[in-house]
C-alpha angles and dihedrals in degrees: 000000000000120000124244089250092054090050091050091049089050090052091050090051090049089053091052094044092049095045108043092191090063106092102177141359143184142185111225129185117238085248089064099255123135112246100174134347147183097190131145114265092246092061118094104231094198094054093045092049094049093046093045093054091046094049094049091048091049092047090050092051092047093050090049095045093049092043095240094142127239115351112253101183145330114236124196121184122196131175091260101040148316137277121205124191122196128177119245100207113297095310110059151018130230109217118193129185114202139175118269088243093057120133097242097202090058093045091050092048094048091046091052090052091048091049090054090052093044091050088061090052094051 
C-alpha cells in the first residue's frame, strides 16, 4: 500500500502533467514543513516551505484585516514566472511555480481540483 506522501507526490505530478505551464509544485504544512514535493533539484525545499507558509499566513491576515473575505490564493509575479499559493484546508498550502506565459484561469482551476484531492489525503 502506498503512503500518504507518495499519493500526494503522485497528485502533484498529475497536476504538472495536466498543466504544462506548471513547472513545479509542493504541499507544505502551515508550520512551514514540506509534506510532498515535485520541485527541481536546485530548489531548496526547506526555504520554499517556510516562505510558502509565511506568505499564505500573511495573505490571510491581510484579507481579514481589509475585510476581503476568505483568502482564495496568493499570487506572485516575477519577471521569469509566477508563484501561486492556495490553502489546502486549515493544515497545508499548495505552492505552484508556473511559466510567465501560463494561462492563469487554467492554472487556478487545476490547482483548485488538486486542492480538493489533496484535502482528502490530509
